[in-house]
N, C-alpha and C positions, 0 to 999 in steps of 0.2 A: 355598595362599592365592593368590587372584587378584591380578594387578597392577592397581593403581588408575590411573586415567587421570590424567596430570599436567597441571597448569595452569601454563602459562609466566607468570611474573610479570615486570614491567618497571617502571622508574621513569618517572614523568612529571614534566615541568618545570612543569606547570600547578599552580594552586592547587586544593586539594581542595573538593569541594562540602561545604556544611555537614552534610548528612545521609549522607556517605560512610562506609562501613565501613572501618576500617583494620585490617590484619592485622599484628600485631607478634609475630614468632616468633624464637626462638633456634634456629638451625640447627646441627646436628652431623653431621659425616661419619661413617658407619658403614662400616668395613673389611670386605670380604668375608673369612671365615675361611679360605677356600681359598688366599688369597694369602700366608698366612704360611708359614713353614717347617714348623711343626707341623701345619698344615692339609694341606699337601702330602703329609706323611708319613702322616697318617690316611687321605687319599684313596688313596694307594698300597697301604696295608695293606687297606682295604676292597676294592679292586680284586683283590688276591691272594686274599683270603677268598672272594669270590664266584667267582672262577675255580676255586679248589679245591672249592668246594661243587658247582659245576656238574660238574666233572671226576669227583668221587666219585659223582655221581648217574647218570652215563651208563651204567657197566656194569650196575647193577641195572635201569635201564630197558631196556636191550638184552635182558637175560635174560627180563624180563616179556614184551617183545615177541615173543621166540622161543617162550616158553611158550604164549602166546596163539595164535601161528600154528600150533604143533604140535597144539594142542587142536582146531582147526578143519580140519586137514589130513585128507584122506581116507585111509582105511586101505589 
């Protein structure tokens, strides 16, 4: 999801024009889930999972490369 361009808002001491649009919004802060302890634990477990998956895929890939190399090697 792309990041939307933000529009800085500021208060004005002047009176509003009669035809001015007024934006009335209730703001809530959203906490990034990675900043919680559970979020950090999940991120660490995902890192270990991906490292293990990559580690388990290296030997079969190496064997495949050797097999392909042996196939094209001259007799």
